[in-house]
A tleap script that builds the chain and sets N, CA, C and O, in Angstrom:
source leaprc.protein.ff14SB
mol = sequence {
  NMET LYS THR ARG LYS ILE PRO MET ARG LYS
  ASP ILE VAL THR ASN GLN MET PHE PRO LYS
  ARG GLU LEU VAL ARG VAL VAL LYS ASN LYS
  GLU ASN GLU VAL SER ILE ASP PRO THR GLY
  LYS ALA ALA GLY ARG GLY ALA TYR ILE GLY
  LEU ASP VAL GLU ILE ALA LYS LYS ALA LYS
  GLN LYS ARG ILE PHE ASP ARG THR PHE GLN
  VAL LYS ILE ASP ASN GLN PHE TYR ASP ASP
  LEU ILE ALA TYR VAL ASP HIE GLN GLN ALA
  ARG LYS GLU LEU PHE GLY ASP CLYS
}
set mol.1.N position { 58.640 137.666 158.371 }
set mol.1.CA position { 58.872 136.262 158.148 }
set mol.1.C position { 60.254 136.076 157.521 }
set mol.1.O position { 60.644 136.829 156.629 }
set mol.2.N position { 60.984 135.076 157.987 }
set mol.2.CA position { 62.325 134.810 157.475 }
set mol.2.C position { 62.277 134.224 156.073 }
set mol.2.O position { 61.382 133.446 155.743 }
set mol.3.N position { 63.246 134.605 155.253 }
set mol.3.CA position { 63.360 133.965 153.950 }
set mol.3.C position { 64.126 132.675 154.113 }
set mol.3.O position { 65.127 132.625 154.828 }
set mol.4.N position { 63.664 131.636 153.457 }
set mol.4.CA position { 64.294 130.332 153.578 }
set mol.4.C position { 65.498 130.226 152.655 }
set mol.4.O position { 65.496 130.758 151.545 }
set mol.5.N position { 66.504 129.545 153.120 }
set mol.5.CA position { 67.684 129.294 152.318 }
set mol.5.C position { 67.352 128.214 151.295 }
set mol.5.O position { 66.784 127.181 151.650 }
set mol.6.N position { 67.696 128.438 150.045 }
set mol.6.CA position { 67.442 127.477 148.982 }
set mol.6.C position { 68.731 126.700 148.736 }
set mol.6.O position { 69.744 127.295 148.368 }
set mol.7.N position { 68.713 125.364 148.936 }
set mol.7.CA position { 69.927 124.578 148.700 }
set mol.7.C position { 70.281 124.555 147.211 }
set mol.7.O position { 69.425 124.321 146.359 }
set mol.8.N position { 71.540 124.800 146.920 }
set mol.8.CA position { 72.021 124.846 145.540 }
set mol.8.C position { 72.948 123.662 145.284 }
set mol.8.O position { 73.694 123.242 146.169 }
set mol.9.N position { 72.891 123.129 144.062 }
set mol.9.CA position { 73.763 122.039 143.641 }
set mol.9.C position { 74.283 122.354 142.247 }
set mol.9.O position { 73.686 123.141 141.512 }
set mol.10.N position { 75.406 121.726 141.889 }
set mol.10.CA position { 76.015 121.969 140.589 }
set mol.10.C position { 75.612 120.887 139.597 }
set mol.10.O position { 75.706 119.695 139.889 }
set mol.11.N position { 75.167 121.313 138.431 }
set mol.11.CA position { 74.866 120.412 137.327 }
set mol.11.C position { 76.205 119.973 136.726 }
set mol.11.O position { 77.018 120.816 136.346 }
set mol.12.N position { 76.438 118.652 136.637 }
set mol.12.CA position { 77.751 118.177 136.187 }
set mol.12.C position { 77.951 118.299 134.686 }
set mol.12.O position { 79.073 118.148 134.204 }
set mol.13.N position { 76.888 118.567 133.936 }
set mol.13.CA position { 77.020 118.724 132.488 }
set mol.13.C position { 77.371 120.162 132.142 }
set mol.13.O position { 78.302 120.406 131.375 }
set mol.14.N position { 76.631 121.121 132.705 }
set mol.14.CA position { 76.842 122.530 132.368 }
set mol.14.C position { 77.732 123.265 133.358 }
set mol.14.O position { 78.157 124.387 133.086 }
set mol.15.N position { 78.023 122.647 134.510 }
set mol.15.CA position { 78.808 123.263 135.582 }
set mol.15.C position { 78.182 124.554 136.102 }
set mol.15.O position { 78.896 125.475 136.499 }
set mol.16.N position { 76.854 124.622 136.100 }
set mol.16.CA position { 76.142 125.765 136.649 }
set mol.16.C position { 75.432 125.343 137.923 }
set mol.16.O position { 75.048 124.184 138.082 }
set mol.17.N position { 75.262 126.300 138.832 }
set mol.17.CA position { 74.552 126.047 140.077 }
set mol.17.C position { 73.054 126.276 139.863 }
set mol.17.O position { 72.640 127.269 139.263 }
set mol.18.N position { 72.254 125.336 140.366 }
set mol.18.CA position { 70.805 125.417 140.283 }
set mol.18.C position { 70.213 125.079 141.643 }
set mol.18.O position { 70.867 124.424 142.454 }
set mol.19.N position { 68.973 125.521 141.906 }
set mol.19.CA position { 68.289 125.041 143.117 }
set mol.19.C position { 68.107 123.525 143.033 }
set mol.19.O position { 67.859 122.980 141.957 }
set mol.20.N position { 68.230 122.865 144.153 }
set mol.20.CA position { 68.192 121.405 144.204 }
set mol.20.C position { 66.903 120.842 143.613 }
set mol.20.O position { 66.917 119.754 143.037 }
set mol.21.N position { 65.800 121.559 143.745 }
set mol.21.CA position { 64.513 121.085 143.233 }
set mol.21.C position { 64.456 121.062 141.712 }
set mol.21.O position { 63.590 120.396 141.145 }
set mol.22.N position { 65.353 121.770 141.039 }
set mol.22.CA position { 65.368 121.820 139.579 }
set mol.22.C position { 66.347 120.815 138.979 }
set mol.22.O position { 66.634 120.870 137.784 }
set mol.23.N position { 66.859 119.901 139.794 }
set mol.23.CA position { 67.845 118.928 139.338 }
set mol.23.C position { 67.366 117.511 139.617 }
set mol.23.O position { 66.470 117.290 140.431 }
set mol.24.N position { 67.978 116.558 138.929 }
set mol.24.CA position { 67.737 115.131 139.155 }
set mol.24.C position { 69.023 114.542 139.711 }
set mol.24.O position { 70.109 114.822 139.202 }
set mol.25.N position { 68.907 113.732 140.746 }
set mol.25.CA position { 70.082 113.094 141.346 }
set mol.25.C position { 70.271 111.706 140.748 }
set mol.25.O position { 69.327 110.923 140.644 }
set mol.26.N position { 71.498 111.420 140.361 }
set mol.26.CA position { 71.890 110.094 139.901 }
set mol.26.C position { 72.891 109.579 140.914 }
set mol.26.O position { 73.817 110.297 141.292 }
set mol.27.N position { 72.716 108.334 141.362 }
set mol.27.CA position { 73.523 107.823 142.470 }
set mol.27.C position { 74.205 106.515 142.080 }
set mol.27.O position { 73.653 105.691 141.351 }
set mol.28.N position { 75.437 106.353 142.597 }
set mol.28.CA position { 76.170 105.089 142.456 }
set mol.28.C position { 76.310 104.495 143.850 }
set mol.28.O position { 76.840 105.137 144.757 }
set mol.29.N position { 75.823 103.241 144.018 }
set mol.29.CA position { 75.887 102.616 145.338 }
set mol.29.C position { 77.174 101.816 145.497 }
set mol.29.O position { 78.039 101.839 144.622 }
set mol.30.N position { 77.296 101.112 146.612 }
set mol.30.CA position { 78.518 100.360 146.908 }
set mol.30.C position { 78.776 99.228 145.928 }
set mol.30.O position { 79.924 98.823 145.742 }
set mol.31.N position { 77.727 98.711 145.300 }
set mol.31.CA position { 77.884 97.631 144.320 }
set mol.31.C position { 78.171 98.166 142.915 }
set mol.31.O position { 78.090 97.416 141.941 }
set mol.32.N position { 78.505 99.461 142.800 }
set mol.32.CA position { 78.793 100.127 141.527 }
set mol.32.C position { 77.611 100.118 140.572 }
set mol.32.O position { 77.798 100.133 139.356 }
set mol.33.N position { 76.392 100.095 141.111 }
set mol.33.CA position { 75.193 100.201 140.296 }
set mol.33.C position { 74.780 101.663 140.243 }
set mol.33.O position { 74.671 102.323 141.276 }
set mol.34.N position { 74.552 102.162 139.046 }
set mol.34.CA position { 74.162 103.555 138.860 }
set mol.34.C position { 72.664 103.598 138.574 }
set mol.34.O position { 72.163 102.853 137.732 }
set mol.35.N position { 71.955 104.476 139.282 }
set mol.35.CA position { 70.509 104.573 139.089 }
set mol.35.C position { 70.043 106.007 139.322 }
set mol.35.O position { 70.755 106.825 139.905 }
set mol.36.N position { 68.838 106.285 138.856 }
set mol.36.CA position { 68.210 107.584 139.073 }
set mol.36.C position { 67.608 107.574 140.471 }
set mol.36.O position { 66.981 106.595 140.875 }
set mol.37.N position { 67.796 108.656 141.202 }
set mol.37.CA position { 67.308 108.758 142.577 }
set mol.37.C position { 66.223 109.837 142.644 }
set mol.37.O position { 66.532 111.008 142.864 }
set mol.38.N position { 64.958 109.454 142.458 }
set mol.38.CA position { 63.903 110.479 142.466 }
set mol.38.C position { 63.687 111.126 143.826 }
set mol.38.O position { 63.226 112.266 143.887 }
set mol.39.N position { 64.004 110.437 144.921 }
set mol.39.CA position { 63.805 111.004 146.253 }
set mol.39.C position { 64.952 111.899 146.681 }
set mol.39.O position { 64.772 112.791 147.510 }
set mol.40.N position { 66.141 111.663 146.117 }
set mol.40.CA position { 67.304 112.446 146.513 }
set mol.40.C position { 67.922 111.995 147.815 }
set mol.40.O position { 68.765 112.698 148.373 }
set mol.41.N position { 67.515 110.815 148.322 }
set mol.41.CA position { 67.980 110.362 149.625 }
set mol.41.C position { 68.643 108.987 149.598 }
set mol.41.O position { 68.977 108.455 150.657 }
set mol.42.N position { 68.841 108.405 148.437 }
set mol.42.CA position { 69.433 107.076 148.355 }
set mol.42.C position { 70.895 107.123 148.796 }
set mol.42.O position { 71.589 108.120 148.596 }
set mol.43.N position { 71.345 106.026 149.398 }
set mol.43.CA position { 72.728 105.951 149.870 }
set mol.43.C position { 73.667 105.801 148.678 }
set mol.43.O position { 73.360 105.101 147.713 }
set mol.44.N position { 74.799 106.460 148.759 }
set mol.44.CA position { 75.801 106.359 147.718 }
set mol.44.C position { 76.274 107.721 147.259 }
set mol.44.O position { 75.841 108.754 147.771 }
set mol.45.N position { 77.174 107.706 146.280 }
set mol.45.CA position { 77.719 108.942 145.740 }
set mol.45.C position { 76.757 109.492 144.707 }
set mol.45.O position { 76.350 108.778 143.791 }
set mol.46.N position { 76.393 110.746 144.848 }
set mol.46.CA position { 75.411 111.342 143.953 }
set mol.46.C position { 76.008 112.403 143.057 }
set mol.46.O position { 77.016 113.031 143.383 }
set mol.47.N position { 75.361 112.589 141.917 }
set mol.47.CA position { 75.694 113.657 140.984 }
set mol.47.C position { 74.377 114.193 140.440 }
set mol.47.O position { 73.394 113.459 140.346 }
set mol.48.N position { 74.358 115.461 140.085 }
set mol.48.CA position { 73.118 116.106 139.689 }
set mol.48.C position { 73.155 116.525 138.224 }
set mol.48.O position { 74.200 116.872 137.675 }
set mol.49.N position { 71.968 116.479 137.612 }
set mol.49.CA position { 71.802 116.900 136.225 }
set mol.49.C position { 70.516 117.708 136.130 }
set mol.49.O position { 69.537 117.400 136.808 }
set mol.50.N position { 70.515 118.731 135.297 }
set mol.50.CA position { 69.370 119.621 135.176 }
set mol.50.C position { 68.156 118.960 134.553 }
set mol.50.O position { 68.273 117.976 133.821 }
set mol.51.N position { 66.987 119.514 134.853 }
set mol.51.CA position { 65.728 119.013 134.295 }
set mol.51.C position { 65.518 119.595 132.903 }
set mol.51.O position { 64.598 120.382 132.680 }
set mol.52.N position { 66.373 119.204 131.977 }
set mol.52.CA position { 66.276 119.651 130.598 }
set mol.52.C position { 66.695 118.494 129.700 }
set mol.52.O position { 67.741 117.881 129.915 }
set mol.53.N position { 65.887 118.200 128.705 }
set mol.53.CA position { 66.156 117.064 127.820 }
set mol.53.C position { 67.463 117.275 127.061 }
set mol.53.O position { 68.211 116.323 126.837 }
set mol.54.N position { 67.740 118.507 126.668 }
set mol.54.CA position { 68.982 118.781 125.932 }
set mol.54.C position { 70.210 118.489 126.796 }
set mol.54.O position { 71.214 117.982 126.297 }
set mol.55.N position { 70.133 118.803 128.069 }
set mol.55.CA position { 71.242 118.509 128.988 }
set mol.55.C position { 71.412 117.005 129.129 }
set mol.55.O position { 72.539 116.509 129.150 }
set mol.56.N position { 70.299 116.268 129.225 }
set mol.56.CA position { 70.374 114.806 129.339 }
set mol.56.C position { 70.952 114.185 128.068 }
set mol.56.O position { 71.723 113.227 128.140 }
set mol.57.N position { 70.587 114.721 126.919 }
set mol.57.CA position { 71.138 114.206 125.655 }
set mol.57.C position { 72.634 114.496 125.559 }
set mol.57.O position { 73.399 113.682 125.043 }
set mol.58.N position { 73.043 115.656 126.057 }
set mol.58.CA position { 74.462 115.999 126.058 }
set mol.58.C position { 75.236 115.066 126.995 }
set mol.58.O position { 76.370 114.685 126.706 }
set mol.59.N position { 74.609 114.702 128.123 }
set mol.59.CA position { 75.236 113.764 129.060 }
set mol.59.C position { 75.433 112.407 128.395 }
set mol.59.O position { 76.461 111.761 128.599 }
set mol.60.N position { 74.461 111.971 127.602 }
set mol.60.CA position { 74.589 110.695 126.882 }
set mol.60.C position { 75.685 110.775 125.823 }
set mol.60.O position { 76.498 109.861 125.686 }
set mol.61.N position { 75.698 111.868 125.086 }
set mol.61.CA position { 76.674 112.037 124.016 }
set mol.61.C position { 78.106 112.045 124.561 }
set mol.61.O position { 78.997 111.434 123.971 }
set mol.62.N position { 78.324 112.730 125.677 }
set mol.62.CA position { 79.668 112.851 126.249 }
set mol.62.C position { 79.995 111.763 127.264 }
set mol.62.O position { 81.114 111.700 127.772 }
set mol.63.N position { 79.000 110.892 127.563 }
set mol.63.CA position { 79.175 109.808 128.543 }
set mol.63.C position { 79.647 110.380 129.883 }
set mol.63.O position { 80.613 109.895 130.472 }
set mol.64.N position { 78.954 111.413 130.349 }
set mol.64.CA position { 79.326 112.148 131.554 }
set mol.64.C position { 79.370 111.254 132.790 }
set mol.64.O position { 80.323 111.321 133.566 }
set mol.65.N position { 78.349 110.419 132.980 }
set mol.65.CA position { 78.292 109.609 134.191 }
set mol.65.C position { 79.333 108.494 134.187 }
set mol.65.O position { 79.746 108.042 135.255 }
set mol.66.N position { 79.765 108.040 133.015 }
set mol.66.CA position { 80.853 107.066 132.953 }
set mol.66.C position { 82.117 107.659 133.582 }
set mol.66.O position { 82.810 107.004 134.361 }
set mol.67.N position { 82.395 108.910 133.226 }
set mol.67.CA position { 83.599 109.562 133.747 }
set mol.67.C position { 83.436 109.970 135.204 }
set mol.67.O position { 84.374 109.858 135.993 }
set mol.68.N position { 82.252 110.442 135.559 }
set mol.68.CA position { 82.026 110.905 136.929 }
set mol.68.C position { 82.136 109.769 137.937 }
set mol.68.O position { 82.788 109.907 138.972 }
set mol.69.N position { 81.490 108.640 137.627 }
set mol.69.CA position { 81.474 107.511 138.561 }
set mol.69.C position { 82.561 106.482 138.273 }
set mol.69.O position { 82.711 105.520 139.026 }
set mol.70.N position { 83.320 106.668 137.197 }
set mol.70.CA position { 84.398 105.757 136.798 }
set mol.70.C position { 83.896 104.323 136.675 }
set mol.70.O position { 84.514 103.381 137.172 }
set mol.71.N position { 82.751 104.186 135.996 }
set mol.71.CA position { 82.102 102.894 135.787 }
set mol.71.C position { 81.553 102.883 134.365 }
set mol.71.O position { 81.104 103.916 133.869 }
set mol.72.N position { 81.582 101.735 133.707 }
set mol.72.CA position { 81.002 101.603 132.367 }
set mol.72.C position { 79.488 101.488 132.506 }
set mol.72.O position { 78.986 100.578 133.165 }
set mol.73.N position { 78.762 102.421 131.879 }
set mol.73.CA position { 77.307 102.462 131.959 }
set mol.73.C position { 76.747 102.231 130.563 }
set mol.73.O position { 77.221 102.821 129.592 }
set mol.74.N position { 75.721 101.359 130.464 }
set mol.74.CA position { 75.156 101.050 129.156 }
set mol.74.C position { 74.228 102.173 128.680 }
set mol.74.O position { 73.805 103.024 129.463 }
set mol.75.N position { 73.924 102.154 127.386 }
set mol.75.CA position { 73.098 103.193 126.782 }
set mol.75.C position { 71.671 103.184 127.308 }
set mol.75.O position { 71.003 104.218 127.281 }
set mol.76.N position { 71.188 102.038 127.788 }
set mol.76.CA position { 69.823 101.950 128.298 }
set mol.76.C position { 69.621 102.907 129.483 }
set mol.76.O position { 68.561 103.519 129.613 }
set mol.77.N position { 70.633 103.032 130.339 }
set mol.77.CA position { 70.526 103.969 131.470 }
set mol.77.C position { 70.336 105.397 130.965 }
set mol.77.O position { 69.489 106.130 131.476 }
set mol.78.N position { 71.119 105.792 129.968 }
set mol.78.CA position { 71.014 107.147 129.440 }
set mol.78.C position { 69.654 107.368 128.786 }
set mol.78.O position { 69.083 108.452 128.904 }
set mol.79.N position { 69.123 106.349 128.093 }
set mol.79.CA position { 67.796 106.465 127.495 }
set mol.79.C position { 66.725 106.617 128.577 }
set mol.79.O position { 65.801 107.418 128.436 }
set mol.80.N position { 66.857 105.838 129.662 }
set mol.80.CA position { 65.920 105.955 130.781 }
set mol.80.C position { 66.023 107.338 131.426 }
set mol.80.O position { 65.009 107.918 131.816 }
set mol.81.N position { 67.232 107.862 131.538 }
set mol.81.CA position { 67.440 109.189 132.123 }
set mol.81.C position { 66.772 110.261 131.265 }
set mol.81.O position { 66.121 111.161 131.794 }
set mol.82.N position { 66.929 110.170 129.952 }
set mol.82.CA position { 66.304 111.144 129.049 }
set mol.82.C position { 64.788 111.082 129.175 }
set mol.82.O position { 64.125 112.118 129.220 }
set mol.83.N position { 64.234 109.867 129.233 }
set mol.83.CA position { 62.781 109.715 129.381 }
set mol.83.C position { 62.306 110.281 130.721 }
set mol.83.O position { 61.273 110.948 130.782 }
set mol.84.N position { 63.054 110.018 131.787 }
set mol.84.CA position { 62.691 110.519 133.111 }
set mol.84.C position { 62.728 112.046 133.148 }
set mol.84.O position { 61.812 112.679 133.673 }
set mol.85.N position { 63.774 112.630 132.597 }
set mol.85.CA position { 63.902 114.093 132.581 }
set mol.85.C position { 62.781 114.705 131.748 }
set mol.85.O position { 62.214 115.729 132.130 }
set mol.86.N position { 62.456 114.086 130.612 }
set mol.86.CA position { 61.376 114.578 129.766 }
set mol.86.C position { 60.049 114.551 130.529 }
set mol.86.O position { 59.273 115.505 130.466 }
set mol.87.N position { 59.796 113.465 131.242 }
set mol.87.CA position { 58.567 113.332 132.024 }
set mol.87.C position { 58.509 114.384 133.131 }
set mol.87.O position { 57.474 115.022 133.321 }
set mol.88.N position { 59.600 114.571 133.857 }
set mol.88.CA position { 59.630 115.549 134.945 }
set mol.88.C position { 59.485 116.975 134.429 }
set mol.88.O position { 58.850 117.815 135.068 }
set mol.89.N position { 60.075 117.240 133.274 }
set mol.89.CA position { 59.977 118.570 132.678 }
set mol.89.C position { 58.522 118.844 132.269 }
set mol.89.O position { 58.027 119.954 132.463 }
set mol.90.N position { 57.843 117.852 131.712 }
set mol.90.CA position { 56.443 118.005 131.331 }
set mol.90.C position { 55.565 118.217 132.564 }
set mol.90.O position { 54.642 119.031 132.537 }
set mol.91.N position { 55.852 117.485 133.651 }
set mol.91.CA position { 55.096 117.656 134.907 }
set mol.91.C position { 55.274 119.073 135.446 }
set mol.91.O position { 54.320 119.702 135.905 }
set mol.92.N position { 56.496 119.556 135.384 }
set mol.92.CA position { 56.784 120.896 135.906 }
set mol.92.C position { 56.017 121.960 135.105 }
set mol.92.O position { 55.502 122.925 135.669 }
set mol.93.N position { 55.952 121.766 133.784 }
set mol.93.CA position { 55.222 122.730 132.949 }
set mol.93.C position { 53.718 122.662 133.205 }
set mol.93.O position { 53.035 123.685 133.172 }
set mol.94.N position { 53.201 121.454 133.459 }
set mol.94.CA position { 51.763 121.309 133.707 }
set mol.94.C position { 51.348 121.811 135.079 }
set mol.94.O position { 50.378 122.559 135.204 }
set mol.95.N position { 52.076 121.404 136.104 }
set mol.95.CA position { 51.656 121.668 137.472 }
set mol.95.C position { 52.386 122.816 138.138 }
set mol.95.O position { 51.978 123.246 139.217 }
set mol.96.N position { 53.436 123.326 137.547 }
set mol.96.CA position { 54.189 124.423 138.139 }
set mol.96.C position { 55.114 123.934 139.241 }
set mol.96.O position { 55.457 122.753 139.279 }
set mol.97.N position { 55.520 124.821 140.134 }
set mol.97.CA position { 56.462 124.498 141.206 }
set mol.97.C position { 55.735 124.114 142.475 }
set mol.97.O position { 55.783 124.840 143.468 }
set mol.98.N position { 55.062 122.979 142.449 }
set mol.98.CA position { 54.360 122.498 143.652 }
set mol.98.C position { 55.165 121.487 144.371 }
set mol.98.O position { 54.733 120.974 145.403 }
savepdb mol mol.pdb
quit
């Protein structure tokens, strides 16, 4: 049986490569709205961040997405991102890699 190729993406906070399934995609659309993309298929420019609360907190502290997308992003987005990453990390620990 052939081994499947695992798509890799770079985490913009740590600059490390991770499998795509271990990352969260954040997307900026044509109207310069930045949002979390749970499906990974939304139209627009995407950037990836690891499924770790510490990485999300570091992104908030350094305002990573402001610089990446060249748009002013409010703190509420970063708080929502931290909550989303925390939830996904808890799901991964409970259910494993399904």
